[in-house]
C-alpha positions in Angstrom: -23.9 -288.1 107.7 -24.3 -291.0 110.3 -20.4 -292.0 109.7 -19.1 -288.3 109.4 -21.2 -288.2 113.0 -19.7 -291.6 114.5 -16.2 -290.3 112.9 -16.7 -286.9 114.7 -16.9 -288.0 118.2 -14.2 -291.1 117.9 -11.8 -288.4 116.9 -12.8 -285.7 119.3 -13.3 -287.8 122.6 -9.4 -288.6 121.1 -7.8 -285.3 121.2 -10.3 -283.6 124.2 -9.3 -287.0 126.2 -5.5 -286.6 125.2 -5.6 -282.8 126.0 -7.8 -283.7 129.2 -4.4 -286.4 130.6 -1.8 -283.4 129.5 -4.0 -281.0 131.8 -4.4 -283.5 134.7 -0.7 -284.8 134.5 1.0 -281.0 134.5 -1.1 -280.3 137.5 -3.1 -278.1 135.8 -6.9 -279.8 136.0 -7.7 -282.1 139.6 -10.4 -284.5 138.5 -12.3 -285.8 141.3 -11.3 -289.2 142.0 -15.4 -290.5 142.8 -17.1 -289.2 139.9 -14.1 -291.2 137.4 -14.8 -293.9 139.4 -18.3 -293.9 139.7 -18.5 -293.0 135.8 -16.2 -295.9 135.4 -19.1 -298.2 137.6 -21.7 -297.0 134.8 -20.7 -296.6 132.4 -18.6 -300.1 132.0 -21.9 -302.3 132.5 -23.9 -299.4 130.5 -21.9 -300.3 128.0 -22.2 -304.1 127.8 -25.9 -304.1 128.4 -26.6 -302.0 125.6 -24.5 -303.7 123.3 -26.7 -306.6 124.0 -30.0 -305.0 124.2 -29.1 -303.2 121.0 -27.5 -306.3 118.8 -24.7 -305.0 119.0 -25.4 -301.3 117.1 -22.2 -299.6 117.5 -22.4 -297.0 115.5 -25.6 -296.0 117.0 -24.5 -295.9 120.7 -21.1 -294.9 119.2 -21.2 -291.8 122.7 -21.6 -295.2 124.5 -18.4 -297.3 123.4 -16.5 -294.2 122.9 -17.1 -293.0 126.9 -16.4 -296.3 128.2 -12.3 -295.8 126.7 -12.5 -292.1 127.9 -13.8 -292.7 131.1 -11.3 -295.8 131.6 -7.8 -293.3 130.2 -9.3 -290.2 132.5 -9.4 -292.5 135.3 -5.7 -293.9 135.0 -5.1 -290.6 134.8 -6.4 -289.4 138.1 -4.8 -292.0 139.8 -1.6 -291.4 138.8 -1.4 -288.3 138.6 -4.0 -286.5 140.5 -3.6 -284.9 143.7 -5.7 -286.5 146.8 -8.1 -284.5 148.5 -10.4 -285.1 151.3 -13.2 -284.6 149.3 -12.1 -287.7 146.6 -13.5 -289.5 149.6 -16.3 -291.9 149.4 -19.2 -290.2 151.0 -22.4 -292.6 151.5 -24.5 -291.3 148.3 -21.5 -292.6 146.2 -21.1 -295.7 148.3 -24.3 -296.6 147.4 -24.0 -295.9 143.9 -20.7 -297.8 143.4 -23.0 -301.2 145.7 -25.7 -300.1 142.9 -23.5 -301.0 139.6 -23.0 -305.2 140.9 -26.7 -304.9 141.8 -27.9 -303.9 138.2 -25.3 -306.3 136.7 -27.1 -309.4 138.7 -30.5 -308.2 137.7 -29.6 -307.6 134.5 -28.3 -311.8 134.9 -31.1 -313.2 136.6 -34.1 -310.9 134.6 -32.0 -311.1 130.7 -34.0 -307.4 130.9 -30.9 -305.4 129.6 -33.1 -302.1 128.5 -34.0 -301.4 132.1 -30.5 -302.2 133.6 -29.4 -299.6 130.4 -31.4 -297.1 132.3 -30.5 -298.1 135.9 -27.1 -297.3 134.7 -27.5 -293.9 133.5 -28.9 -292.7 136.6 -25.7 -294.1 137.8 -24.0 -292.2 136.3 -26.2 -289.0 136.9 -25.5 -289.2 140.0 -21.9 -289.6 139.8 -21.6 -285.8 138.8 -22.4 -284.8 142.7 -19.4 -285.6 143.7 -17.1 -283.4 140.8 -20.3 -280.8 141.8 -20.7 -280.7 145.8 -16.8 -279.9 145.6 -17.0 -277.2 143.3 -19.4 -275.8 145.0 -17.7 -276.1 148.7 -14.4 -275.2 147.5 -16.3 -271.9 145.6 -13.8 -272.1 142.5 -13.5 -274.4 139.5 -10.8 -277.3 139.3 -12.1 -278.9 136.5 -10.6 -278.5 133.2 -13.3 -277.3 129.6 -11.6 -279.8 127.6 -12.9 -282.3 129.9 -16.2 -281.1 129.9 -16.8 -279.2 127.2 -16.3 -281.4 124.8 -19.8 -284.0 126.1 -21.7 -280.8 125.0 -21.1 -281.1 121.0 -20.2 -285.1 121.6 -23.8 -285.3 123.0 -25.2 -283.4 120.1 -23.5 -285.6 117.5 -24.4 -288.8 119.1 -27.9 -287.8 118.7 -28.3 -287.9 115.0 -27.2 -291.3 114.2 -29.2 -292.5 117.4 -33.0 -290.6 115.8 -31.7 -291.8 112.2 -31.7 -295.5 113.1 -34.7 -294.7 115.9 -32.7 -296.4 118.4 -34.0 -295.2 122.1 -31.3 -296.0 124.7 -28.8 -294.5 122.1 -31.0 -291.3 122.4 -31.4 -291.2 126.3 -28.2 -292.0 127.2 -27.2 -288.4 124.6 -29.8 -286.7 125.9 -28.0 -287.9 129.4 -24.6 -287.0 128.6 -25.7 -283.7 126.9 -27.7 -282.1 130.0 -24.8 -283.6 132.3 -22.3 -282.0 130.5 -24.0 -278.2 129.7 -24.8 -278.3 133.3 -21.1 -278.9 134.4 -19.8 -276.3 132.1 -22.1 -273.6 132.9 -21.5 -274.3 136.7 -17.9 -274.6 135.7 -18.0 -270.9 134.1 -19.7 -269.3 136.7 -16.7 -270.2 138.9 -14.3 -268.8 136.8 -16.1 -265.6 135.9 -16.7 -264.9 139.7 -13.0 -265.6 140.3 -12.1 -263.6 137.5 -14.4 -260.8 139.1 -12.6 -260.7 142.6 
């Protein structure tokens, strides 16, 4: 069962990532650049600290590993084909979060505390959702694709099995954080989609 969950997550990220990139390329989706930059700033070091903290137990923390590839691919697609908007500029909160990533990395190197460093980086990834959600609320419409976020709901659920099965607390926290963030995002997207259809 663990291997089935792992392969499901890998294939899901690959398929839905490709569909999301296709939407970006065709200008059917316009992701918030700052959100994906912050995701990478959190996800990259988070993956590394996880691997060291959990002795390279990639299967139990498969979502952390596949997210790194997924986030990198979406960020590149957004940089190449995304439409630039004023909201894509870094605000004060985003600048502090971006600066926070190397600070956490330095803290990890100096102290060797990979577990607590991973938790701090996951906190940064929660804040990464703020620019996108702010833009959605400010504009009063959904500009995102469900291909980008709905899979995170199912992948977060699937990732819980191998994490819980192996008693891997960091992976459980990562999966729950990802699941909660993606659920919140899709609910807000659906709200603005529904509101637009009622006008």
